[in-house]
N, C-alpha and C positions, 0 to 999 in steps of 0.2 A: 439482509436490508428487513426482510420478514420476521427476522428474529430482534430485530429494534422495537418493532411494535407489536412484539407477541402474537403471533399469527403462525409460527412455525407448524403447529399442529394441523394446517391445512393444506402442506406441502404433501403432493402425492408421486413426486419425482422428483429426482435429483439426479446431475451429472454422472457421478460416481459415488465411491463409499469414503474416499478421503476427506472428510468434513472435519473441521474443528470440534465442532459440537458433537457431543457423546451420543444424544438420543436420535441425531440423524444418521450417525454413522451406523449406530446398530442396528436401526430401522433398514437402512440401505442394505447393510450386511446380510439382513435375515429376509429378506425379499420383500419385506410389508411396504415399502415403497421404492417404486422401481426405478431402475438406472439406465439413463437415455445416452450417457456419453457426454464426453468433456466437449463442447461444441464450439470453440472458436475458430476453428479451421474447418469445421466439417460438420455435416447436419445431423440431427440427433438421429439415434435408432428409434426408426417410427413404429416398429412392432412394440417396443416398452412404452413410445408415450403415448398410442393409441390404448392400450391396456390399462394405461394409468387412469387416463379419462379425465385430464384436466379442465376447469372451465377457460384458462390462460395459460399460455407457454410464455415465461417471462426470459427471454435469452440476451446472454452478455455477450455484443457482437464484438468480433475483431471490426471489420470496416463494413462499409456498402456493399461490397461486391459477395457478400454472402447472402444475399436478400432472396437469390432463387432457392434456398433451403428455405426459407420462412415461407416464401409462396407454396411452396407444398404441404408444408404443415397446416397451412391454413386451406388447401384444397380438401384437407382430411376434417375439417369442420373445428378446430381449434385454433382461436385468438392467438396472435402473437406479439407480444409487446417487446421490441427491441430494446436494451439499455447499453449505453456507450459511456458506461461510469469512467472508464480508464482514459476516455478522451476529453474530460473536463479538464480547462487549463488552470482552475483554483481547487484549491483542495475542497472548499465549501462548497464547489459546484457536485461534488460526489455525495457530500451528504445532503444535498437539497433531492437526490432521486429517492431519498427514504418518503418524501411528499407525496410521489407516484405512487410509490406501495400504500401508502394510506389512501389513497384514491382509488384504488383498485378492490381493497378489502374494507372499506367503510370504517378504517381505523384513520379519517383524517384527524381529530384530535389528538391522538396517539403520534403520530408522523410530527405534527407541527411541536408536540411536546418537546419529541425528541430533537428536533432539529435546535430549537431556541433551548435546550439545555447545552448542546455541544457549542452553539455560537455563542452563549455567556461563559461556557470554560475557556475557550478561544480566547475570548477577551480579557479572562481576566489573567490568563499565562500572559498574552501581549502585554500587557500594563505592566506586570512584573518584571517582566524580562528589559521592560523600558527603564526600570530605576537602575538598571546596570550599565557600564562601559561597553560600548561596542566592540565586540569582537571579532574575529573571522574565521572560516570553517571550509575547509576541501572536503568535499564530498566525492570521493571517489573509489569504487570498486576495482579489487585486481580481477582483472579477466581470469588469467594464469595462462599457461603456455605459451610466454612470451612477455611483450613489455607494453600491453596494452590495459586500458582503465576505462571502466564507464563511468563518465564525469558528469554529475549532475550540472545542469546548468540554467533550467528555464523550467517554467511552468509551474506545478501544482506544488513538487518538491522545492521549487525552488523559493515559493511563497510562504511554505512553512520555515525556512532558515530565516528570510528576513522577517519575519514576525517575531522570531527569537531574539531580534534586535542583532542581527549578524548580518556580516557579508560574504557575500557567498564568492569565494574566491574560483576565477575562471567560470562567472557565473554570466550570462547573456539574456539578450533581452526574450521575453516571454513571445512564445510563437504556437497557437493552438496545431498548425501544423506540422510541429516538429517533436521528437521525442523528447521527454524531459531533460535524458542524457544524450552525452556525446560521446564516443569512441576516440582517446587522445593517448599518445604515448608516453612512455614514463619521461622521454627526452623533454616534453613540453610540460608535464607537471614538474622538474626540477629546474626549468626556466623560469616557470612565472608561479609556481603555485609553493614554495618552500618558505615562504612568513607566516603561513597560516598559523593560525593561533590552536585550532583542534582541526583533527581529520578523521571522518569517517569512512573507515577503511574497506571495508567487506558487508556484504549483505548476508542472511544465512545462508546461501549457494557458494559463495565466492571461497576459492581457496585461499590461506593464509599467506602473506607475502612477507618474507623472512629475509630478504636481502638490507643486512644492516648495515652496511656502508651505505646503502641509498637510503634509507631511513634516516641514519644520523646527518644528513642535511637538510632537513625538515625539522623547524621550529617544534612542530606540534609532538613530533615522536621525544626532540630532546627533553622537551619540557613535561612529559608524560600525559598528553589530552590527545591519544589514539583510541578510537572508539571501534569497534565494529556493531551487528544489528542482528543478535540471536532472532530476533523475533517474534520468541513465545513459542516454540515447537512443542506440539501435542506431544508427551512420553508413548503416547500407544499409539501414535497414527503418524503418518507423512505427509503432516500437515502444520501452517504456523497461523496464528493467532493475526499476525500483521495483516495478513494478505487474502483474510475475511472481515471478519468485524474492526479491524484495524484501519479497512479502506473509509468507513464511513465513522471513524473516531479520530478525525484528526488532532482533537484535543489529547489525546495518547500521546502521539507523536511527538508533538509540540512539546509535550512537558518534559520529555526525554531530552530534546534539544535542547529545551532551554537551561537544563540541568549540563549537558555536557558544557555547552560554550560560557557558562555564565559559573564557576565553581561557587562562590558564596551563595546559591541557590540549588546545591546538590544535598538537599535532605528527602528523606523515604524512599521508597524503592523505584528500581527502574523498571520500567514495563519492556521494553524492546531493546535499548541499546545496553551494551557491556563495555567496561575497558580492554581492551586489546591486551593481550600477554604474548610473552614469547617465553620460551624454557631455555 
């Protein structure tokens, strides 16, 4: 979010050195900025944090049960701004967190311009998708080691699919208290999802599903509309753009989904998706 408004030069500490951003990764590895630990489920390394001397700690929180860690940081004289970007029920809610970063850094105009740019591009893509016949998507990642699938059903990711003028197969009502996905069995997919026009079958960390007998029962496989999400992995680091800048650029993700579900719109390069292939 700080990179989006051009203030990454003010960063004095990061979670660790696995950043998609080359300069931040280089500075962290060289010790020129502090590494305070990846802190979703644990407090930051306090010695490193104090040594960095930040004006504020922007902490990406997993849930409110971790507030005692933030109280400890504040007792050391460092203000804490917790963020809950992953809890946003709509994908544009994640983008709106950039406005807070603009307020904290005196870059309100830049933040507003960024959010407006993303919203404008989302509206353009939604209008483009609306010119095509509505089709359906199964968004289910293979878990591996059995017959379980992480099936997208609700909230922010479901909103992207709906805005691509697509029906989300196995979709459910949005509920901010629930995860975007549910854990379902292969049997459930075979019962209720074989008619999906397209299938997003795995994310960057999912194993490949190669049971051809099962796949052959799905329309998406038979008609060549099975995709996966490489996520734009950095060639020199164990990190993916989709989980960094991609979090606040839903227009990039939406563009790929529109192309996946509407073959007539498949022009230009793919950013995060690619067609699945089997040997």
